[in-house]
All heavy atoms as TSV, in Angstrom:
chain	resi	resn	atom	element	x	y	z
A	1	MET	N	N	177.323	-2.028	119.307
A	1	MET	CA	C	177.976	-3.322	119.328
A	1	MET	C	C	177.264	-4.244	120.315
A	1	MET	O	O	176.567	-3.796	121.213
A	1	MET	CB	C	179.438	-3.176	119.774
A	1	MET	CG	C	180.318	-2.395	118.822
A	1	MET	SD	S	181.279	-3.275	117.576
A	1	MET	CE	C	180.166	-4.015	116.496
A	2	GLU	N	N	177.497	-5.524	120.145
A	2	GLU	CA	C	176.887	-6.507	121.026
A	2	GLU	C	C	177.427	-6.357	122.441
A	2	GLU	O	O	178.589	-6.035	122.639
A	2	GLU	CB	C	177.211	-7.921	120.536
A	2	GLU	CG	C	176.625	-8.261	119.195
A	2	GLU	CD	C	177.087	-9.630	118.722
A	2	GLU	OE1	O	177.422	-10.475	119.567
A	2	GLU	OE2	O	177.117	-9.826	117.508
A	3	GLU	N	N	176.580	-6.612	123.405
A	3	GLU	CA	C	176.966	-6.535	124.805
A	3	GLU	C	C	178.070	-7.544	125.088
A	3	GLU	O	O	177.956	-8.711	124.747
A	3	GLU	CB	C	175.749	-6.826	125.698
A	3	GLU	CG	C	175.991	-6.594	127.160
A	3	GLU	CD	C	176.208	-5.148	127.512
A	3	GLU	OE1	O	175.616	-4.275	126.849
A	3	GLU	OE2	O	176.967	-4.879	128.452
A	4	GLY	N	N	179.167	-7.098	125.695
A	4	GLY	CA	C	180.247	-7.980	126.081
A	4	GLY	C	C	181.250	-8.271	124.970
A	4	GLY	O	O	182.280	-8.854	125.222
A	5	LYS	N	N	180.983	-7.845	123.741
A	5	LYS	CA	C	181.900	-8.103	122.630
A	5	LYS	C	C	182.955	-7.011	122.590
A	5	LYS	O	O	182.639	-5.826	122.639
A	5	LYS	CB	C	181.146	-8.123	121.303
A	5	LYS	CG	C	182.044	-8.405	120.119
A	5	LYS	CD	C	181.236	-8.396	118.829
A	5	LYS	CE	C	182.101	-8.677	117.636
A	5	LYS	NZ	N	183.008	-7.612	117.302
A	6	LYS	N	N	184.203	-7.420	122.510
A	6	LYS	CA	C	185.301	-6.457	122.416
A	6	LYS	C	C	185.403	-5.934	120.989
A	6	LYS	O	O	185.370	-6.696	120.037
A	6	LYS	CB	C	186.629	-7.125	122.785
A	6	LYS	CG	C	186.691	-7.645	124.193
A	6	LYS	CD	C	187.019	-6.546	125.140
A	6	LYS	CE	C	187.209	-7.151	126.538
A	6	LYS	NZ	N	187.392	-6.158	127.530
A	7	VAL	N	N	185.521	-4.645	120.863
A	7	VAL	CA	C	185.667	-4.005	119.556
A	7	VAL	C	C	187.144	-4.045	119.191
A	7	VAL	O	O	188.012	-3.780	120.022
A	7	VAL	CB	C	185.174	-2.544	119.615
A	7	VAL	CG1	C	185.422	-1.835	118.306
A	7	VAL	CG2	C	183.711	-2.497	119.984
A	8	THR	N	N	187.449	-4.361	117.941
A	8	THR	CA	C	188.838	-4.427	117.497
A	8	THR	C	C	189.249	-3.144	116.792
A	8	THR	O	O	188.406	-2.364	116.340
A	8	THR	CB	C	189.053	-5.606	116.529
A	8	THR	OG1	O	188.344	-5.332	115.312
A	8	THR	CG2	C	188.580	-6.924	117.131
A	9	ILE	N	N	190.542	-2.985	116.688
A	9	ILE	CA	C	191.086	-1.822	115.987
A	9	ILE	C	C	190.675	-1.865	114.512
A	9	ILE	O	O	190.479	-0.829	113.882
A	9	ILE	CB	C	192.618	-1.753	116.173
A	9	ILE	CG1	C	193.150	-0.374	115.771
A	9	ILE	CG2	C	193.318	-2.873	115.427
A	9	ILE	CD1	C	194.597	-0.154	116.149
A	10	ARG	N	N	190.500	-3.059	113.969
A	10	ARG	CA	C	190.055	-3.203	112.576
A	10	ARG	C	C	188.637	-2.653	112.403
A	10	ARG	O	O	188.324	-2.053	111.380
A	10	ARG	CB	C	190.116	-4.663	112.146
A	10	ARG	CG	C	191.509	-5.142	111.882
A	10	ARG	CD	C	191.549	-6.600	111.457
A	10	ARG	NE	N	192.893	-7.028	111.143
A	10	ARG	CZ	C	193.785	-7.409	112.039
A	10	ARG	NH1	N	193.466	-7.457	113.315
A	10	ARG	NH2	N	194.999	-7.770	111.676
A	11	GLU	N	N	187.785	-2.891	113.387
A	11	GLU	CA	C	186.408	-2.375	113.326
A	11	GLU	C	C	186.399	-0.851	113.400
A	11	GLU	O	O	185.611	-0.198	112.716
A	11	GLU	CB	C	185.565	-2.981	114.440
A	11	GLU	CG	C	185.308	-4.468	114.246
A	11	GLU	CD	C	184.688	-5.129	115.457
A	11	GLU	OE1	O	185.285	-5.061	116.553
A	11	GLU	OE2	O	183.590	-5.704	115.301
A	12	VAL	N	N	187.280	-0.298	114.233
A	12	VAL	CA	C	187.391	1.160	114.325
A	12	VAL	C	C	187.850	1.723	112.976
A	12	VAL	O	O	187.287	2.697	112.479
A	12	VAL	CB	C	188.368	1.581	115.445
A	12	VAL	CG1	C	188.621	3.085	115.414
A	12	VAL	CG2	C	187.833	1.163	116.809
A	13	ALA	N	N	188.853	1.085	112.382
A	13	ALA	CA	C	189.366	1.540	111.087
A	13	ALA	C	C	188.279	1.497	110.014
A	13	ALA	O	O	188.135	2.436	109.235
A	13	ALA	CB	C	190.564	0.682	110.674
A	14	ALA	N	N	187.519	0.404	109.993
A	14	ALA	CA	C	186.443	0.273	109.005
A	14	ALA	C	C	185.391	1.356	109.206
A	14	ALA	O	O	184.923	1.970	108.236
A	14	ALA	CB	C	185.811	-1.113	109.095
A	15	ARG	N	N	185.008	1.616	110.439
A	15	ARG	CA	C	183.992	2.636	110.724
A	15	ARG	C	C	184.476	4.018	110.297
A	15	ARG	O	O	183.720	4.814	109.754
A	15	ARG	CB	C	183.665	2.615	112.216
A	15	ARG	CG	C	182.771	3.732	112.723
A	15	ARG	CD	C	181.325	3.654	112.241
A	15	ARG	NE	N	180.621	2.513	112.741
A	15	ARG	CZ	C	179.800	2.498	113.785
A	15	ARG	NH1	N	179.572	3.603	114.455
A	15	ARG	NH2	N	179.209	1.391	114.137
A	16	ALA	N	N	185.761	4.289	110.533
A	16	ALA	CA	C	186.314	5.609	110.203
A	16	ALA	C	C	186.714	5.721	108.734
A	16	ALA	O	O	186.976	6.831	108.249
A	16	ALA	CB	C	187.524	5.902	111.085
A	17	GLY	N	N	186.801	4.587	108.037
A	17	GLY	CA	C	187.203	4.612	106.641
A	17	GLY	C	C	188.685	4.867	106.458
A	17	GLY	O	O	189.102	5.525	105.502
A	18	VAL	N	N	189.489	4.359	107.396
A	18	VAL	CA	C	190.938	4.550	107.348
A	18	VAL	C	C	191.623	3.207	107.569
A	18	VAL	O	O	190.974	2.194	107.838
A	18	VAL	CB	C	191.410	5.559	108.421
A	18	VAL	CG1	C	190.777	6.928	108.198
A	18	VAL	CG2	C	191.112	5.059	109.827
A	19	SER	N	N	192.933	3.201	107.498
A	19	SER	CA	C	193.691	1.972	107.726
A	19	SER	C	C	193.877	1.726	109.225
A	19	SER	O	O	193.749	2.646	110.049
A	19	SER	CB	C	195.059	2.059	107.061
A	19	SER	OG	O	195.875	3.001	107.744
A	20	VAL	N	N	194.213	0.491	109.560
A	20	VAL	CA	C	194.521	0.131	110.945
A	20	VAL	C	C	195.718	0.945	111.426
A	20	VAL	O	O	195.767	1.386	112.571
A	20	VAL	CB	C	194.787	-1.386	111.059
A	20	VAL	CG1	C	195.327	-1.753	112.425
A	20	VAL	CG2	C	193.517	-2.171	110.759
A	21	THR	N	N	196.671	1.179	110.536
A	21	THR	CA	C	197.853	1.971	110.883
A	21	THR	C	C	197.458	3.381	111.306
A	21	THR	O	O	197.999	3.920	112.274
A	21	THR	CB	C	198.830	2.033	109.693
A	21	THR	OG1	O	199.206	0.699	109.344
A	21	THR	CG2	C	200.060	2.839	110.020
A	22	THR	N	N	196.505	3.969	110.605
A	22	THR	CA	C	196.058	5.322	110.947
A	22	THR	C	C	195.418	5.334	112.331
A	22	THR	O	O	195.690	6.225	113.141
A	22	THR	CB	C	195.075	5.856	109.891
A	22	THR	OG1	O	195.760	5.894	108.633
A	22	THR	CG2	C	194.568	7.247	110.243
A	23	VAL	N	N	194.596	4.341	112.628
A	23	VAL	CA	C	193.981	4.254	113.962
A	23	VAL	C	C	195.071	4.114	115.017
A	23	VAL	O	O	195.046	4.779	116.051
A	23	VAL	CB	C	192.983	3.080	114.050
A	23	VAL	CG1	C	192.441	2.946	115.468
A	23	VAL	CG2	C	191.845	3.267	113.056
A	24	SER	N	N	196.038	3.261	114.758
A	24	SER	CA	C	197.141	3.060	115.694
A	24	SER	C	C	197.889	4.361	115.945
A	24	SER	O	O	198.231	4.688	117.086
A	24	SER	CB	C	198.099	2.000	115.145
A	24	SER	OG	O	199.190	1.818	116.015
A	25	ARG	N	N	198.121	5.105	114.886
A	25	ARG	CA	C	198.829	6.391	115.039
A	25	ARG	C	C	198.034	7.367	115.888
A	25	ARG	O	O	198.602	8.102	116.703
A	25	ARG	CB	C	199.138	6.986	113.675
A	25	ARG	CG	C	200.246	6.252	112.973
A	25	ARG	CD	C	200.539	6.850	111.625
A	25	ARG	NE	N	201.672	6.144	111.032
A	25	ARG	CZ	C	201.898	6.057	109.750
A	25	ARG	NH1	N	201.077	6.630	108.896
A	25	ARG	NH2	N	202.939	5.397	109.303
A	26	VAL	N	N	196.734	7.410	115.694
A	26	VAL	CA	C	195.893	8.295	116.514
A	26	VAL	C	C	195.966	7.856	117.982
A	26	VAL	O	O	196.156	8.681	118.881
A	26	VAL	CB	C	194.438	8.305	116.013
A	26	VAL	CG1	C	193.525	9.014	117.005
A	26	VAL	CG2	C	194.345	8.965	114.641
A	27	LEU	N	N	195.847	6.556	118.224
A	27	LEU	CA	C	195.871	6.039	119.594
A	27	LEU	C	C	197.200	6.320	120.297
A	27	LEU	O	O	197.235	6.576	121.495
A	27	LEU	CB	C	195.594	4.537	119.610
A	27	LEU	CG	C	194.180	4.118	119.258
A	27	LEU	CD1	C	194.112	2.601	119.078
A	27	LEU	CD2	C	193.199	4.577	120.329
A	28	ASN	N	N	198.291	6.266	119.521
A	28	ASN	CA	C	199.620	6.438	120.102
A	28	ASN	C	C	200.144	7.870	120.011
A	28	ASN	O	O	201.250	8.150	120.460
A	28	ASN	CB	C	200.609	5.483	119.418
A	28	ASN	CG	C	200.287	4.055	119.746
A	28	ASN	OD1	O	200.124	3.692	120.902
A	28	ASN	ND2	N	200.173	3.226	118.732
A	29	GLY	N	N	199.353	8.757	119.416
A	29	GLY	CA	C	199.761	10.153	119.309
A	29	GLY	C	C	200.851	10.391	118.281
A	29	GLY	O	O	201.550	11.391	118.343
A	30	ASP	N	N	201.014	9.456	117.341
A	30	ASP	CA	C	202.045	9.579	116.308
A	30	ASP	C	C	201.466	10.186	115.034
A	30	ASP	O	O	200.297	10.058	114.750
A	30	ASP	CB	C	202.612	8.203	115.939
A	30	ASP	CG	C	203.261	7.511	117.123
A	30	ASP	OD1	O	203.667	8.210	118.065
A	30	ASP	OD2	O	203.358	6.270	117.096
A	31	GLY	N	N	202.318	10.787	114.231
A	31	GLY	CA	C	201.945	11.217	112.890
A	31	GLY	C	C	201.026	12.415	112.817
A	31	GLY	O	O	200.448	12.682	111.765
A	32	GLY	N	N	200.874	13.152	113.892
A	32	GLY	CA	C	199.966	14.286	113.902
A	32	GLY	C	C	200.252	15.323	112.847
A	32	GLY	O	O	199.342	15.896	112.257
A	33	GLU	N	N	201.534	15.536	112.570
A	33	GLU	CA	C	201.911	16.548	111.583
A	33	GLU	C	C	201.630	16.095	110.153
A	33	GLU	O	O	201.601	16.909	109.245
A	33	GLU	CB	C	203.377	16.950	111.740
A	33	GLU	CG	C	204.380	15.844	111.445
A	33	GLU	CD	C	204.624	14.872	112.585
A	33	GLU	OE1	O	204.033	15.029	113.660
A	33	GLU	OE2	O	205.411	13.937	112.387
A	34	HIS	N	N	201.413	14.784	109.961
A	34	HIS	CA	C	201.162	14.253	108.620
A	34	HIS	C	C	199.726	13.782	108.430
A	34	HIS	O	O	199.421	13.149	107.429
A	34	HIS	CB	C	202.110	13.085	108.327
A	34	HIS	CG	C	203.551	13.462	108.401
A	34	HIS	ND1	N	204.137	14.315	107.493
A	34	HIS	CD2	C	204.515	13.134	109.285
A	34	HIS	CE1	C	205.413	14.481	107.815
A	34	HIS	NE2	N	205.664	13.776	108.892
A	35	MET	N	N	198.880	14.089	109.384
A	35	MET	CA	C	197.498	13.611	109.315
A	35	MET	C	C	196.544	14.801	109.278
A	35	MET	O	O	196.705	15.760	110.037
A	35	MET	CB	C	197.194	12.751	110.551
A	35	MET	CG	C	195.870	12.043	110.477
A	35	MET	SD	S	195.552	11.046	111.960
A	35	MET	CE	C	196.953	9.964	111.983
A	36	ARG	N	N	195.563	14.702	108.404
A	36	ARG	CA	C	194.552	15.759	108.348
A	36	ARG	C	C	193.753	15.768	109.654
A	36	ARG	O	O	193.403	14.705	110.178
A	36	ARG	CB	C	193.594	15.521	107.200
A	36	ARG	CG	C	194.193	15.699	105.848
A	36	ARG	CD	C	193.140	15.467	104.807
A	36	ARG	NE	N	193.709	15.611	103.485
A	36	ARG	CZ	C	193.132	15.199	102.397
A	36	ARG	NH1	N	191.950	14.605	102.454
A	36	ARG	NH2	N	193.713	15.370	101.228
A	37	PRO	N	N	193.419	16.946	110.145
A	37	PRO	CA	C	192.600	17.023	111.363
A	37	PRO	C	C	191.259	16.304	111.198
A	37	PRO	O	O	190.747	15.712	112.155
A	37	PRO	CB	C	192.396	18.527	111.565
A	37	PRO	CG	C	193.526	19.176	110.833
A	37	PRO	CD	C	193.857	18.265	109.688
A	38	GLU	N	N	190.700	16.323	109.973
A	38	GLU	CA	C	189.415	15.651	109.729
A	38	GLU	C	C	189.556	14.135	109.893
A	38	GLU	O	O	188.647	13.468	110.386
A	38	GLU	CB	C	188.900	15.940	108.305
A	38	GLU	CG	C	188.745	17.389	107.964
A	38	GLU	CD	C	190.051	18.042	107.485
A	38	GLU	OE1	O	190.843	17.421	106.757
A	38	GLU	OE2	O	190.281	19.195	107.871
A	39	THR	N	N	190.705	13.599	109.479
A	39	THR	CA	C	190.946	12.165	109.610
A	39	THR	C	C	191.035	11.786	111.074
A	39	THR	O	O	190.412	10.819	111.520
A	39	THR	CB	C	192.246	11.764	108.867
A	39	THR	OG1	O	192.117	12.126	107.500
A	39	THR	CG2	C	192.510	10.277	108.991
A	40	ARG	N	N	191.821	12.539	111.824
A	40	ARG	CA	C	191.946	12.294	113.264
A	40	ARG	C	C	190.568	12.371	113.932
A	40	ARG	O	O	190.221	11.529	114.753
A	40	ARG	CB	C	192.899	13.311	113.891
A	40	ARG	CG	C	193.070	13.140	115.394
A	40	ARG	CD	C	194.082	14.131	115.961
A	40	ARG	NE	N	195.408	13.926	115.431
A	40	ARG	CZ	C	196.249	12.997	115.839
A	40	ARG	NH1	N	195.882	12.176	116.789
A	40	ARG	NH2	N	197.435	12.866	115.305
A	41	ALA	N	N	189.767	13.355	113.554
A	41	ALA	CA	C	188.433	13.518	114.135
A	41	ALA	C	C	187.536	12.324	113.806
A	41	ALA	O	O	186.778	11.857	114.670
A	41	ALA	CB	C	187.797	14.812	113.644
A	42	ARG	N	N	187.617	11.797	112.572
A	42	ARG	CA	C	186.819	10.621	112.197
A	42	ARG	C	C	187.211	9.402	113.024
A	42	ARG	O	O	186.359	8.641	113.467
A	42	ARG	CB	C	187.000	10.299	110.704
A	42	ARG	CG	C	186.118	11.085	109.805
A	42	ARG	CD	C	185.923	10.482	108.423
A	42	ARG	NE	N	186.962	9.630	107.916
A	42	ARG	CZ	C	187.944	10.004	107.095
A	42	ARG	NH1	N	188.036	11.259	106.710
A	42	ARG	NH2	N	188.822	9.133	106.655
A	43	VAL	N	N	188.517	9.229	113.223
A	43	VAL	CA	C	188.990	8.092	114.024
A	43	VAL	C	C	188.514	8.236	115.464
A	43	VAL	O	O	187.995	7.282	116.055
A	43	VAL	CB	C	190.527	7.966	113.952
A	43	VAL	CG1	C	191.034	6.918	114.941
A	43	VAL	CG2	C	190.967	7.626	112.535
A	44	LEU	N	N	188.666	9.405	116.032
A	44	LEU	CA	C	188.232	9.618	117.424
A	44	LEU	C	C	186.722	9.423	117.565
A	44	LEU	O	O	186.258	8.864	118.561
A	44	LEU	CB	C	188.653	11.011	117.891
A	44	LEU	CG	C	190.165	11.211	118.048
A	44	LEU	CD1	C	190.486	12.675	118.343
A	44	LEU	CD2	C	190.747	10.292	119.108
A	45	ALA	N	N	185.961	9.863	116.567
A	45	ALA	CA	C	184.511	9.670	116.594
A	45	ALA	C	C	184.165	8.181	116.537
A	45	ALA	O	O	183.292	7.706	117.275
A	45	ALA	CB	C	183.848	10.415	115.442
A	46	ALA	N	N	184.867	7.423	115.691
A	46	ALA	CA	C	184.620	5.977	115.581
A	46	ALA	C	C	184.968	5.276	116.887
A	46	ALA	O	O	184.245	4.377	117.332
A	46	ALA	CB	C	185.424	5.385	114.426
A	47	ILE	N	N	186.060	5.688	117.516
A	47	ILE	CA	C	186.459	5.110	118.805
A	47	ILE	C	C	185.349	5.318	119.832
A	47	ILE	O	O	184.977	4.404	120.558
A	47	ILE	CB	C	187.794	5.724	119.282
A	47	ILE	CG1	C	188.939	5.200	118.420
A	47	ILE	CG2	C	188.036	5.444	120.761
A	47	ILE	CD1	C	190.254	5.929	118.619
A	48	GLU	N	N	184.819	6.526	119.852
A	48	GLU	CA	C	183.754	6.843	120.811
A	48	GLU	C	C	182.454	6.100	120.478
A	48	GLU	O	O	181.822	5.523	121.361
A	48	GLU	CB	C	183.513	8.350	120.843
A	48	GLU	CG	C	182.582	8.756	121.958
A	48	GLU	CD	C	182.488	10.256	122.107
A	48	GLU	OE1	O	183.481	10.946	121.836
A	48	GLU	OE2	O	181.403	10.723	122.504
A	49	GLU	N	N	182.068	6.110	119.210
A	49	GLU	CA	C	180.822	5.451	118.789
A	49	GLU	C	C	180.835	3.960	119.109
A	49	GLU	O	O	179.819	3.391	119.522
A	49	GLU	CB	C	180.607	5.620	117.283
A	49	GLU	CG	C	180.249	7.009	116.858
A	49	GLU	CD	C	180.324	7.182	115.339
A	49	GLU	OE1	O	180.404	6.170	114.612
A	49	GLU	OE2	O	180.317	8.338	114.893
A	50	LEU	N	N	181.986	3.333	118.877
A	50	LEU	CA	C	182.092	1.887	119.091
A	50	LEU	C	C	182.478	1.527	120.523
A	50	LEU	O	O	182.523	0.365	120.875
A	50	LEU	CB	C	183.117	1.293	118.113
A	50	LEU	CG	C	182.747	1.388	116.639
A	50	LEU	CD1	C	183.913	0.948	115.768
A	50	LEU	CD2	C	181.507	0.566	116.338
A	51	ASP	N	N	182.793	2.548	121.321
A	51	ASP	CA	C	183.212	2.339	122.708
A	51	ASP	C	C	184.462	1.458	122.760
A	51	ASP	O	O	184.556	0.521	123.545
A	51	ASP	CB	C	182.069	1.732	123.520
A	51	ASP	CG	C	182.144	2.106	124.989
A	51	ASP	OD1	O	182.842	3.081	125.314
A	51	ASP	OD2	O	181.519	1.416	125.797
A	52	TYR	N	N	185.418	1.773	121.884
A	52	TYR	CA	C	186.656	1.001	121.772
A	52	TYR	C	C	187.549	1.239	122.980
A	52	TYR	O	O	187.758	2.375	123.398
A	52	TYR	CB	C	187.412	1.388	120.497
A	52	TYR	CG	C	188.770	0.739	120.395
A	52	TYR	CD1	C	188.888	-0.607	120.073
A	52	TYR	CD2	C	189.938	1.466	120.614
A	52	TYR	CE1	C	190.133	-1.210	119.979
A	52	TYR	CE2	C	191.179	0.874	120.518
A	52	TYR	CZ	C	191.265	-0.470	120.206
A	52	TYR	OH	O	192.494	-1.069	120.118
A	53	VAL	N	N	188.081	0.158	123.529
A	53	VAL	CA	C	189.038	0.228	124.627
A	53	VAL	C	C	190.261	-0.575	124.210
A	53	VAL	O	O	190.156	-1.774	123.949
A	53	VAL	CB	C	188.450	-0.362	125.930
A	53	VAL	CG1	C	189.470	-0.324	127.046
A	53	VAL	CG2	C	187.178	0.375	126.317
A	54	PRO	N	N	191.435	0.080	124.115
A	54	PRO	CA	C	192.641	-0.650	123.721
A	54	PRO	C	C	192.973	-1.762	124.718
A	54	PRO	O	O	192.713	-1.633	125.912
A	54	PRO	CB	C	193.741	0.405	123.738
A	54	PRO	CG	C	193.043	1.718	123.709
A	54	PRO	CD	C	191.704	1.501	124.357
A	55	VAL	N	N	193.566	-2.834	124.207
A	55	VAL	CA	C	194.003	-3.931	125.062
A	55	VAL	C	C	195.390	-3.561	125.573
A	55	VAL	O	O	196.366	-3.566	124.818
A	55	VAL	CB	C	194.036	-5.268	124.281
A	55	VAL	CG1	C	194.542	-6.391	125.156
A	55	VAL	CG2	C	192.663	-5.571	123.731
A	56	ARG	N	N	195.471	-3.204	126.835
A	56	ARG	CA	C	196.724	-2.707	127.415
A	56	ARG	C	C	197.837	-3.754	127.396
A	56	ARG	O	O	198.993	-3.431	127.206
A	56	ARG	CB	C	196.497	-2.211	128.846
A	56	ARG	CG	C	195.537	-1.045	128.925
A	56	ARG	CD	C	196.150	0.185	128.314
A	56	ARG	NE	N	195.163	1.257	128.328
A	56	ARG	CZ	C	195.172	2.281	127.523
A	56	ARG	NH1	N	196.113	2.397	126.632
A	56	ARG	NH2	N	194.256	3.199	127.572
A	57	VAL	N	N	197.497	-5.016	127.594
A	57	VAL	CA	C	198.510	-6.074	127.576
A	57	VAL	C	C	199.178	-6.124	126.203
A	57	VAL	O	O	200.398	-6.215	126.106
A	57	VAL	CB	C	197.883	-7.444	127.931
A	57	VAL	CG1	C	198.886	-8.556	127.749
A	57	VAL	CG2	C	197.355	-7.428	129.346
A	58	ALA	N	N	198.391	-6.029	125.147
A	58	ALA	CA	C	198.944	-6.053	123.798
A	58	ALA	C	C	199.842	-4.834	123.562
A	58	ALA	O	O	200.898	-4.948	122.935
A	58	ALA	CB	C	197.821	-6.088	122.769
A	59	GLN	N	N	199.450	-3.694	124.073
A	59	GLN	CA	C	200.265	-2.498	123.911
A	59	GLN	C	C	201.607	-2.657	124.614
A	59	GLN	O	O	202.647	-2.293	124.085
A	59	GLN	CB	C	199.540	-1.270	124.461
A	59	GLN	CG	C	198.382	-0.826	123.608
A	59	GLN	CD	C	197.673	0.375	124.187
A	59	GLN	OE1	O	197.593	0.527	125.402
A	59	GLN	NE2	N	197.171	1.222	123.318
A	60	ARG	N	N	201.576	-3.220	125.813
A	60	ARG	CA	C	202.832	-3.432	126.548
A	60	ARG	C	C	203.739	-4.412	125.822
A	60	ARG	O	O	204.940	-4.204	125.754
A	60	ARG	CB	C	202.547	-3.920	127.972
A	60	ARG	CG	C	202.165	-2.787	128.890
A	60	ARG	CD	C	202.130	-3.243	130.329
A	60	ARG	NE	N	200.876	-2.749	130.882
A	60	ARG	CZ	C	199.872	-3.463	131.299
A	60	ARG	NH1	N	199.942	-4.773	131.304
A	60	ARG	NH2	N	198.790	-2.914	131.762
A	61	LEU	N	N	203.171	-5.477	125.283
A	61	LEU	CA	C	203.971	-6.460	124.551
A	61	LEU	C	C	204.624	-5.823	123.330
A	61	LEU	O	O	205.795	-6.062	123.044
A	61	LEU	CB	C	203.100	-7.642	124.107
A	61	LEU	CG	C	202.698	-8.609	125.197
A	61	LEU	CD1	C	201.689	-9.623	124.647
A	61	LEU	CD2	C	203.908	-9.334	125.766
A	62	ARG	N	N	203.865	-5.004	122.632
A	62	ARG	CA	C	204.391	-4.349	121.438
A	62	ARG	C	C	205.537	-3.435	121.773
A	62	ARG	O	O	206.537	-3.335	121.071
A	62	ARG	CB	C	203.277	-3.562	120.743
A	62	ARG	CG	C	203.706	-2.921	119.447
A	62	ARG	CD	C	202.586	-2.134	118.799
A	62	ARG	NE	N	201.955	-1.170	119.671
A	62	ARG	CZ	C	202.447	0.037	119.957
A	62	ARG	NH1	N	203.605	0.420	119.452
A	62	ARG	NH2	N	201.815	0.857	120.753
A	63	LYS	N	N	205.459	-2.727	122.890
A	63	LYS	CA	C	206.477	-1.763	123.279
A	63	LYS	C	C	207.738	-2.413	123.838
A	63	LYS	O	O	208.754	-1.754	123.992
A	63	LYS	CB	C	205.909	-0.764	124.274
A	63	LYS	CG	C	204.895	0.164	123.629
A	63	LYS	CD	C	204.309	1.138	124.605
A	63	LYS	CE	C	203.294	2.018	123.902
A	63	LYS	NZ	N	202.689	2.982	124.799
A	64	GLN	N	N	207.678	-3.707	124.128
A	64	GLN	CA	C	208.841	-4.395	124.682
A	64	GLN	C	C	209.841	-4.861	123.630
A	64	GLN	O	O	210.814	-5.502	123.950
A	64	GLN	CB	C	208.405	-5.609	125.499
A	64	GLN	CG	C	207.796	-5.252	126.829
A	64	GLN	CD	C	207.444	-6.485	127.628
A	64	GLN	OE1	O	207.565	-7.616	127.177
A	64	GLN	NE2	N	206.954	-6.271	128.837
A	65	LYS	N	N	209.600	-4.542	122.377
A	65	LYS	CA	C	210.487	-4.988	121.295
A	65	LYS	C	C	211.932	-4.640	121.587
A	65	LYS	O	O	212.269	-3.622	122.069
A	65	LYS	CB	C	210.073	-4.365	119.969
A	65	LYS	CG	C	208.820	-4.965	119.425
A	65	LYS	CD	C	208.530	-4.352	118.076
A	65	LYS	CE	C	207.268	-4.961	117.489
A	65	LYS	NZ	N	206.932	-4.402	116.215
């Protein structure tokens, strides 16, 4: 990725070939019993390859519902 450019969850999903929801579930530790281990591994690999860092402020806002 370009230097200084923030990677989005959509980019991670595209790289892994999964939905944004699936990436979100991996990040939040949800849905493990309903997800193939290979899918989880692809998402984690994409996160690492793209050097994805979640936006903590957005996560806090979402959890305040």
